[in-house]
Structure formats: structure tokens, C-alpha cells
N, C-alpha and C positions, 0 to 999 in steps of 0.2 A: 504493500500500500504506500509506504513511504517512498519506495523506489519509483512507483508510478507517478506520484506527485512530483518527484524530483525531475523526472523526464518531461513532464508537462509544464514545468516552471518556465514562465515567460522572462526571457532575458532582456528583450528589447521590443518595443512596439511603436509603430508609426502609422496612424490611420488604420486601414484594414490589415496592414502587414504586422505579423508577430513572429519573432524569432524565439523558439523554445529550445530547451536544453537537449531534448531527444533528437531533434533535427540537426542541431549543431554537432552532437557526438557522432551521428550517422555520417555527416559530411566529413568530419575529421577522419573517420574510419575509411571512407571511400578514398580520401586523399592518400592515406597511408598505404592502402591496398594498391592504389595506382603506382605509387613510388616503388613498392616492392616488386610489382609486376614488371615495371619498366626496367628495374635493375636486373631482374632475372632474365628478361628478354635480351638485354645487352650481353649478358654472359652466354646466352644460348646462340645468339646470332653472330657475335664477333669472334667467338672461339670455335675451332673445328668440332662440329658435332654432326654426325650422320651425313646428310646430303650437303650441308653447308660447307664442308671442307673442299667441295668442288668449285665454290664461288670465291673469287679473289677477296682478300681481307678488306681492301679498300671499298669494294662494292658492297660487302656485308655491312660495313660501317654506314654507308649511305642508306642502305635498307633500314638499319636500326634507327637512324635519325628520322626518316620518314614515318616509321611506325611510332616512334616516341612522340613526335608532334601531333600525330593523329590521335593517339590514345589520350594525351593530356587535354586535347581540345574536347573530346567526347566526355572525359571525366569532369572537366570544368563545367560543361553544360549540365551534367547530371547533378553535380554538387549545388549549383545555383538553384536547380529545381527542388532539390531536397530541402534547402533552407528557405524555400517559399518564394523565390524570385522567378517570375515567369519570363523566360528569356525572349519569347516571341513578342510579348508586350513591350519588353524593354527595348528591343531592336526597333519596333514600329514607332515607339514614342521618341526614340532618339534619332530618327531618320534625318531630320534637319541638321542635328548636331554632327552626325556622321558625314553628311555631305560637306559641311563646313570644314570639318577636320580633314576630309579627303582632299579638298582643294589645297589645303595648307601643308599636307603631308604626302604629296604625290611622290616625292623621291623615296620616302620611307616605304610606301606601298610598292614602289617599283623594285626596291631592294628585296623586299619580302617575296614578291613573285619570282624574282631572279633566283633567290635562294631555293625556292621549290623546284625551279627548272634544273638547277645544278644537282639537287639531290635525286630527282627522277631520271635525268639523262645520264648522270655519272660521267660527264665530260671532264669535270674537275673533282678529284676525290682527296680525302685526307691522306697525307704523305706524298702527294705529287709535288714536284719541283717546278715552279712557274717563274716566268720572267714577265713582269708587268712594269711598263714605263722605265725599262732599263734596270729594274731592281729584281734580283733573283732571290727567291725564298721558298721555303717548304710549307705547305698547307698543314697547319696544326689542328684547326677546328673550322667546321662549316656550320654557321648558325643561320637562322632564317633571314636576318637582315644583313649580316656582314660575316666576313671570314677572317680568321687570325692566321697571319703568315710570318714565319720566323726567317729573317734574312741571314746571309752568310756572316754578318757581324753580330749574330745572336741578338738582334733587335726585333721585338714583336711589333708588327704593324697591323692595323685594322683596315681592311679594304671592303668597301661596299660591294655586295654581290652583283649589283647591276653593272659594275665595271668589267666583271668576267664575262657577262653576256653581251654587252653592247660594244666593247672595245677589243682591240687585238691583244691576245694573251698567248705567249709561247709556253706550251706544256712540254717540259723536257722528259717527263716520265712516260714510258711506253709500256706495252704488255710485259716485256722482259726487262725493262728499265735499262737497256743498253743504248747508249747515245754515242754518236760519232763526233769526234773532236779532231782539231788540226793545230799543229804548231809550225810556224814558218821560220826559216832561218836561211842564212846565206854563207857560203864559203868563198875563199879567194880564188880568182882565176888561176889556172895552172894546177889546182888540186886534183888528186886521184879520185875521180868520180865513183868508181867501184868501191873504193875504200870508204868514201863518205856514206854510200848506201849501207855498207856493212856496219859502220859505227851506229848509224841511226836505228837500224833494225835491231841490233843487239841490245841497245838501251831499252827499247820498247818491249822486247821479249823478256828481259830480266825483271821488269816491274810487274808484280803480281796483281796490281790494281787495274791492269790493262787486260782486256779479254783476249783470249787466244783464238776465239771463234766469234766473229770474223777475224781473220789474221791481220795484225797491224802491218803497215807497209810504209815505205818512203817513196817519194817520187820527185823527179827533176822538173821543176815548174817552169823556169824561164832563165834566159841570160839577162841578168840584171845590169844596171848601170855600172856597178862596181863589184858585183858578186855573182856567183852561180847560185840561183835560188832553189831551195829544196823545201819540201813539206812532209811533215810526219803525220800520218793518218792512223788513228786508233779508236777503239771503242772501249767505253768504261761505264761502270755502274756508279762511279763516284761523281754523279752530276752535281750534287749540292756543294761539294768541296773540290770541284774540278780545278780551280785556280791553284790550289796547293799541289795537286798532281802535276799540273803543267810546270809549275816552278821547279819541282824536283826533277822533272825530265830535262828541262833546260840546263839545270846545274850538272846533271850527269852527262848530257851531250857535250857541254863545254869541256868537261874534263876528258871525255873520250876523244874529242877532236884534238885537244892539246897533246894528249898522249901519243897520238899518231901524226903529230906535226902538221895538222890541218888548221889553217887560220881562218878566223871569222873577220872579214875586212870591215873597214869603216870608210865612209866617203872621202875621196881625195881629189884635189884639183891641181892641175899644173898651170902655172901662170907664166906666160911668155911675154917678155918686155922687148919691144922692137925699137931699136935705135935708128931713127930716120935722119940721116945726115943731110938730105936735101932740105928738110925743114930748118935745120940749123943754118945752112947757107942763106936761105931766104931771110931769116931773121937778121943776119949780118948786113 
């Protein structure tokens, strides 16, 4: 009897609306159940279980985020109904307000719609390495309105989702995450070309961060103004820290070329001074 009276106790009242303890407790239970369900769903979807091990981890994360937002939306509507708030009447009564907010918040709505497109299409996923406006970073989180990207300088930047949909974005992550890179260099004229090829290819083969398949190779690009121009072509999974790999390769190449008496030239100019005796005679 006391318990029934406690559950029917009115906490708050405004006009015809009344908030009672029983409805509030039920609403809190629904929220708690939703949270535990979403947590369990995350463990089930993002970890290899049954058929999910055949789906890429990035794609599974996108699926989880879609389900998470959908479940929380449904749960919120049910909770509002439980505590006595008619969602339908609330939306109809606030139509004018929503129109006004919509006009002022067009960019926010555009970002939210773009976030849904990203999650459903899967063109950009968590863990992908992107280049946006010349900045390279790894996608750490995709939310409805914006995404968090960690740059190579370990700086977290917040990018609106609409930027990924409406502007040019370079996605360096592929299905197998192997990306092709190139390093340009030149050697002095008169160098042994076959020896140059051997030095460059040996350096690439010895680095474990470079993929053996496809096979890395060097090529003779052009006869430069002051050098014979070569290019090192290789594939690597180190897309996020590729500049570190390139730096190591340049250092090793320099040592290898120096060891084999192969020089990297620098631009030189010959200046010829012409002594015109006829001009001197005219001045006299």
C-alpha cells in the first residue's frame, strides 16, 4: 500500500500535465536498459563474432554507430511518452519554432545529414587516413555533426561532416591499406647508372616497412639540368607516418651512394667574362 502510494506520488504538475514517481522510475529504467543494450551491441558488432568476422572492422564500427543513433532516438521517444509528454503534440505545437530554428541552423542540419551519409555509405570510416585542405590525419571518431581527426602532429581537429561530402577529400586508406609513394633524387652526370639502380633497390628491399608485393623499383626519369634524375617507387602501409619512412630512406640512400662514390650534385653555373678590346679602343 505504501509502495503504491509512493509510485503514484506527484513530483511535478503543470496544468493537465503531472509527473509521478512511477513514470519517472520507469523512464530511468528504460534509459539504463538502453545504455546496457547499446554497450552490449558495441561488443557484439565491433568484435569478431560469428558472421561479423567476415565484415571489415571499420565497416562494423559504422554499422554500430548507425544502430546506436537509431536505438537512442527510439528510446528517447518512448521515455518522453512514459513521463507523459506527447511527442506528436509537441512537434505540431513547435512547428513554427522548428522552422525558425531550421533557417538559422541550416549548416548544422547539413552536417547532420552528411554524417548519416558517411555512416550509411562507408566512404569514410574510423581509422582511415585522409588529406583535407593539405592536412593529413587519421579519423578517430565519426559523430552525427562532425568528425574528430588526429593529425601527424598529434593534434585533434574537429571537421564538419559536410566538408567530407561537398569538398574534395583524399582517402589514403584502401581495402588492403597499401599506398604507392615516390621519392625523387638526382645523381651527377658520369655516374654508373646500373650501380645507382642497385643502390636504390637494395635500400628499399632492406626496409621492412616497404611491401615486397608489389615489388619496389627504381626508374630513370629524365636528364636533368645538372643531374641524372631517378625515382624510387614503393608501396607501404605506413600512410599516417609516411614522412618518417621517407626521411629514413633518404638518409640510407645518401649513405649508400656515398659508399659507392656516387655524388648527388647541386646546381652550378659557369660565368664567362668577355674582354672586348674594340670597345676599349672606341672609348679612347
